[in-house]
N, C-alpha and C positions, 0 to 999 in steps of 0.2 A: 173724113179728120179721125186723128190717132191721140196718143196720148203716149209720153215717156216717163215711168216709174225710175228712182233711183233709189234704192233700200242703202238708208248708211247703219249698219250693225251694232252700233255703238252707242251704250248708256251708261250715267254716272252711277247708276245703283241698280239693281234687279227689283221690278218690282214682282211681288209673292204670285200674281194671277199670270203673270203674261208668258204667253207658249211661243211669241215668237223668236226669230234668229236674231241674237244680240249678245253683246262681251260687253263685260263692265271693264276690261284692260284695253288700253287704248296702246300698245306694244306693236302691232303689226299695222296699224293707221293710216302711216306712210303706201305702205306696199298696199294695202286695200283701196285707196284713192287713186292711186297709180293707173290697178289695177281696171276699178269702174272706169279711167278715162280712155283705158287702150280696149275694153268692152262696146264702150259708147262707139267708136269708129270701127272695129270689128262687127258689128252686130246692124248695119247701113242698110240689109238690103232685106231684113226682114219685112217692114213695113211696107216695104216696095213704093218707096219717095212719096207716102200717103204723109200729106201737110199734117207735121206735129201743128196739134191746138192747145197742148197743155203739158206741162212739167209736173211731175209731182215729188218732194223728196217727202221721204217715209222711212220707216227704221221700225227700231231703235230709235234714237233722238238725232234725228239730221242738225238740230237746232245748237250740237256740241261742235259742228265745223266751222273752221273762221270764216268770215265771210269772203276771203280771197278765195276760200277753196270750193265756196258755193260758185261763185264767178267761173272760176276756171271750169269748171261741170259745163255750165251754163255754155260758156264760149265753143264748148268743143261740139255740145249738142248742135248749138247754132252752125259752124263748121264742116259738119258731114249729115245735117238732115233736112229737109225739106220745109225750113220754119217760118213761116208768113207773121202775121199781128198774133203773139201768142192769148190765149184769151183768160188761160186763167195758169198763175205757177206757183204754187201750195209750198210751204215748207212746215212740214210738223216741227212740233217746238213744245219744250216744260218751261214752265212758268220763270223757272229760277234761271233759266238760258236769255231770257228778252230785259235785259238790262235796257235803259235810255239810250247808251251808246250800241249796242249790237243793232238793236231796232232800229238807229241811225243810218247805220251801215247797211243794212239790208232794203232801206228804202233806197238804197241809190242801186239796186240791181233790178233785176227782172221779176223780182217776189214781188206779186201781190195781195196774198193770201197766206194769212199765218192760218194753222190747224193748233189749237194749244192744249195740252193733256193737262186739265184740268181737274177733270173726276170727281172731285167733291169739294165744296167750298166748307167744309168742316173737317178739322186736324184729326177729328176718332177718327174720321173714316182713311184719310190718307196716311198715319201711321198706321192702319190695322193693314192697308194694302202696301206698306213699304215703301209708299212714293218720297223722293226725294226731295219735293216741294210743300211748302206749306200755305195755309188758306189765304194767307194778305199778299205771298208773292201770286197767287192766281189771279187777285183781283189787281193787284198792281198794274202787270203782264198785261191786262185786258185792257185795261186804261193808258198806259202809256200806247201801247201797240196805237190807239183812237186817237191817243193825241198827237203821233206822228202822222197820222194821214190814212191807217191801213184801216175802212172800214169793212172789208174782204173779210170777215173773220167767222172761223167757228170754232165751239171749243168741244171737250169729250165729258161725257159724266158719265159716271155707274152706277147702277140701282142694284137691288137686290143685297147690297152690302149687309151682315148681320149688325153691324153698328152702326146701320141709315134707316132710322125710325119712319115712319110716313109721314109724319110733319117736315121733319128733317129733309127729304125727299119734296116737299111740296115748297120749303125753302130755298134749296138749292136751284128749281125751276125758278123759282120767283126773282132769286138773285141772278142768274141770266137776264130773266127779262128786264129787270132794272138795270141791266147794264147793255143793254139793246143789241145784243149777240145778233146776227141774222139768222144764223144758223149753229144749231143743235146735234152734234150727235149723241145719242143713246145707248147705252149697250147694257142687257141685263150680267151683272157679274156671275161667269162660268167657271164653275172649277172642271179645270183641264188635265189628264194624269200627264205626270212627268214634269209638273211642277212644285216651287217649295211649298204653293197654298192648300197640292193635294196631298202632301207628305204630311203636312201639318193637322189638317184636318183627319185624314185617315189616324195619326196617333193622338190622336183629342186635341188637340193642342190649339185648335181655334175651333170656332164654331163654321157648320156646317149652312149651305145657301138655304132661307126658308122659300122654296118654289110658290107658294101660295103668296107670301109677301111681295115676292120679286113680281109675278104675274101683278098682283094687284098694284104696285109701282108701276108697271107698262101702263095700265090704262090709266090713271093719274096723269103719268107722263103724256099720254095720247089725248086726254081729254083736257088739259092745262094749257098746252100749247097750241091745240085747234081752234080755243077758243080766245087765244091771243093773237088769232092769223096766223099761225105756220101752217103751211102746209107739208100732211105727214106722204112726203112721196116715196120714201124706201125705209122698209120693217125700221130704223135704225136712225133714221136720218128725217130731222125737220130745218123747213126753211120756211122764211118769207117768201113774199111773190115775186121768182125770176133769180133767187138767190140761192140755188141750188150749187152743189158741187160738180162743178164741169166736170171733173178726171173720174171721177168714181160714176157721174151720171153715165159717161159713155162705157163704163163697165157691164152697167146693167142693160143698156142699150145694143150690147152686142159690138160695141165700135170695138179697133185694131188699139192693143198697145203693147208698147216693149218695156219690160225690167231687167234693169241691169245692177251689179251687184249679188251680193249671194244671197240667195232663198229666194230672188226675183220671179215673178212670173211673167210671161208674155204669150201673147192672143193674137194671133192674125187671120183670126177665121176658118181656117181650113186647120191650124197646127196650135198648141200649148206646147208649151216649154216651162222648166221652173230647175232654176242653177242650183247648183250644189250649197248644203244648207251648214259651209264651215268656211270660217275663214283664209285659212293657210291653204286647203284643198283649191279654194276658188283662184286667189291669187298664182299660186303655184303654177295653176294650169292654165290661166292668163296668159303668163309670162313664158309657159313652154307651149303656146297654141295648141294645145288638148281643149279637147270638150270638157266644157264645166258644166253641163244640161245635161236634163232626159228631157224625153217631148213622146209627144203621141200624135198622130195624124186622126181628127176628130172624123168621124163617123156619119153620114145621114141623120142616125138614131142620134147618137151626143151630141149632136147640133139641135136638135128638137127637142133633148131634154136640158140644154145649155140654155134655152130660147123659155123653156117653160121655166126654171130654174130663177134665172133671172126676172124673169117677166112677174114675175107673180110676188116679189117684193117690193115693188113699186107702187105708184096710184095710177101708173099710168092701164095695168096689169099685162096679159098673155091676149095681141088681138092675132083672134082665128081667122080674119079676113086676112094679112097679110099669109099667116102661117100657111093656110090653104094654098099658097102660088110658092108655097117656097120646100113643104113637106108632104108627106104621104097622109092623106086623106084619112084611112084609117085608126092612123094614131091620134087623128082629133077625135074620130066620136070614141076610140079606148078611154082615152082621158074625163070627156063627158061624163061617159056612162060611170067609170072612179070616183067622179067628182061630187054625183047625185047624192050620196050621204052628206056631203058638206054644204051643198047647197040647201037642203033639207032642214039643217042645223044653225042654219044661215051663217055660216064661216066662210062663205063663198057665193060670188054671184056674178051672174052674165049678164052684163050692161052693155047696151050697141056691139054688141060680139065679140065682148071683152070680157075674160077672164078677174076677178078682182076679189081679192079677200077682204072680207070685215072684218073688225075692229078688232072681233072674238076670235077668227081665224089669223087674224097676223100672233096671236098668243102661242099658234101653236105653228107656225109658218111650215118649220122643217118637218113637220109629220106630213103635212097636206103634199108639200114639194115630192118628197118620196114618195108617197102613195100613187101620187099621179105619173109620175115617171113610166117612161116605156120601157120593161124590163127583158122583153123575148127578141 
């Protein structure tokens, strides 16, 4: 089974921490949407007629699209791909875009899941991050979606914000639990280079992230959600039983996916591609039938490192039995040797021949994965 990701690179306002590709100008919106429809047709061969199981509208803010524009994109996918019974069609949405009328319109499409960018239920945090919505809009968007019959919801939350106390972080989690949201994605605030936030911190205009408080809030997150019957199935993702994000889970399990739109990434098992991160270059390239992506063919070692990186992020871990059938056994011996210090420090464990991170290990997941990767 495969998935299709559609990148809509438009936002009403720039969040100061965001390093994704987006534009706050809608000047080229029509050109870009025409190019997206063309790219969908042009890239049919990439997934080798694999059945499409999930579609994900990401961004940017895809909720900025008109419902008819969403329908047209989905129609072109149906007309050009092997689409069976779609299990999940997600639309990322800002709370301020989800009016009652918009939700009602989207209910008449194949969209069956919203990913709502709440980030925080406290206005002081939203203002600090330069979010376009407020806390009341977040609360209302979730309840309105549920009242309309959208029960397959996920919300994004961010911790480690300098304005976010530990007490308010717990209140954020309690609010999400009270709203009975079945899936929560929670991310540590990261200061990325070339973002407005990075510049403001460099100029001492904003307080930097306190890494110790951020780590403490991650532990609070894990303990709170697990005690309320959520599964911590991926480093940043928590779900009630069988409410996993299917599209993203397929990423972590190494399934094929096609990315459409500027900056979108694609993977078919052997090849990885990434589209140009420039709106004009993207649609001009599509219209003139020029290449709009770079690519790499993955070696066996690349595929092994990919398996390691994605598997260790999940509750299912890295299955060594499967790896022995696919990869050089010397690589497995090497990572087991390199993992020994993390076993001893109780940051990793080997359970039923699977390598799995402990809660403490999840705090330094990137470091562990980097240390275990095969580089020679």
